[in-house]
Residue frames relative to the residue before (quaternion, step in Angstrom):
aa qw qx qy qz dx dy dz
M 1.0000 0.0000 0.0000 0.0000 0.00 0.00 0.00
G 0.8165 0.1897 -0.1548 0.5229 3.61 -0.83 0.91
D 0.5562 -0.6195 0.4555 0.3152 3.55 -1.35 -0.05
Y 0.3060 0.7774 -0.5015 0.2247 3.60 1.18 0.39
N 0.0314 -0.7817 0.6226 -0.0174 3.56 -0.92 0.98
E 0.3884 -0.7541 0.4796 0.2247 3.59 -0.47 1.18
D 0.6844 0.4932 -0.2865 0.4542 3.60 1.12 -0.59
A 0.5394 0.6263 -0.4059 0.3900 3.58 1.23 -0.25
P 0.5219 -0.6267 0.4645 0.3451 3.61 -1.04 0.70
Q 0.4968 -0.6519 0.4857 0.3038 3.54 -1.07 0.71
A 0.5064 -0.6720 0.4526 0.2950 3.57 -0.89 0.92
D 0.7597 0.3504 -0.1995 0.5102 3.59 1.05 -0.68
A 0.2862 0.7674 -0.5249 0.2318 3.61 1.19 0.43
K 0.2531 -0.7837 0.5546 0.1193 3.56 -0.92 0.93
P 0.5128 -0.6284 0.4700 0.3481 3.58 -1.04 0.61
S 0.4820 -0.6743 0.4739 0.2973 3.56 -1.17 0.46
T 0.7604 0.1929 -0.1570 0.5999 3.57 1.30 -0.17
Y 0.0830 -0.7628 0.6389 0.0551 3.54 -1.31 0.40
T 0.3079 -0.7457 0.5634 0.1782 3.57 -0.92 0.92
F 0.4441 -0.7158 0.4886 0.2272 3.54 -0.66 1.22
E 0.1449 -0.8081 0.5698 0.0362 3.58 -0.81 1.05
A 0.6781 -0.4613 0.3712 0.4354 3.55 -1.30 0.30
G 0.7919 0.2854 -0.2360 0.4856 3.56 -0.92 0.95
D 0.5444 0.6224 -0.3953 0.4000 3.59 1.26 -0.21
T 0.0730 -0.7122 0.6900 0.1063 3.49 -1.39 0.37
L 0.6016 -0.5489 0.4088 0.4119 3.59 -1.13 0.42
W 0.5874 0.5678 -0.3636 0.4476 3.57 1.10 -0.68
A 0.6859 0.4848 -0.2829 0.4630 3.59 0.84 -0.97
V 0.6327 0.5172 -0.3307 0.4720 3.59 1.03 -0.77
A 0.6502 0.5078 -0.3135 0.4703 3.60 0.97 -0.84
E 0.6381 0.5102 -0.3264 0.4754 3.60 1.00 -0.75
R 0.6616 0.5292 -0.3047 0.4352 3.57 0.94 -0.92
F 0.7953 0.3413 -0.1666 0.4724 3.57 0.78 -1.00
Y 0.7916 0.2830 -0.1430 0.5223 3.60 1.11 -0.61
G 0.4428 -0.7024 0.4541 0.3231 3.58 1.23 -0.25
D 0.7434 0.3125 -0.1889 0.5604 3.59 1.28 0.24
G 0.3431 -0.7774 0.4976 0.1742 3.57 -0.35 1.26
N 0.5665 0.6169 -0.3757 0.3967 3.57 1.18 -0.52
R 0.6360 0.5463 -0.3263 0.4367 3.59 1.21 -0.35
Y 0.3225 0.7797 -0.4866 0.2264 3.61 1.25 0.19
Q 0.6361 0.5531 -0.3385 0.4181 3.60 1.02 -0.76
E 0.5821 0.5679 -0.3703 0.4489 3.60 1.13 -0.57
I 0.6544 0.4932 -0.3008 0.4879 3.56 1.02 -0.85
A 0.6384 0.5287 -0.3232 0.4566 3.57 0.94 -0.90
N 0.6717 0.4997 -0.2988 0.4581 3.58 0.85 -0.95
A 0.6903 0.4844 -0.2804 0.4586 3.60 0.86 -0.96
S 0.7172 0.4424 -0.2329 0.4855 3.56 1.17 -0.64
G 0.4718 -0.6963 0.4255 0.3339 3.60 1.29 0.01
I 0.4107 0.7046 -0.4680 0.3403 3.57 1.13 0.68
D 0.2939 -0.7767 0.5369 0.1484 3.56 -0.65 1.16
N 0.7914 0.1603 -0.0687 0.5859 3.58 1.01 -0.84
P 0.3365 -0.7877 0.4820 0.1844 3.61 -0.24 1.25
D 0.6287 0.5449 -0.3378 0.4401 3.60 1.19 -0.40
E 0.7291 0.4322 -0.2325 0.4770 3.59 1.23 -0.26
V 0.3294 0.7179 -0.5328 0.3036 3.57 1.05 0.77
S 0.2036 -0.8087 0.5434 0.0965 3.57 -0.82 0.97
V 0.6717 -0.4841 0.3884 0.4044 3.53 -1.32 0.45
G 0.7690 0.3313 -0.2655 0.4779 3.55 -0.93 0.94
H 0.5015 0.6342 -0.4345 0.3969 3.60 1.25 -0.24
V 0.2834 -0.7505 0.5728 0.1685 3.58 -0.87 0.96
L 0.2210 -0.7920 0.5635 0.0797 3.52 -0.61 1.24
T 0.3204 -0.6970 0.6029 0.2191 3.53 -1.17 0.64
L 0.1823 -0.7811 0.5901 0.0922 3.55 -0.80 1.03
P 0.2831 -0.7984 0.5077 0.1572 3.58 -0.29 1.25
């Protein structure tokens, strides 16, 4: 029934990493990938970031 294909990639699949760009904040990245900026600490923890205010351009974040 329907056109569902278990082998097809999910349309809302999220990458497991994200490279921090100019103008980004962890809050904005959390909003973009999770729809909730409050989840920024999860990204910080998974990425080994002690101070979320000191993430620099080019830092590769792990998205749990």
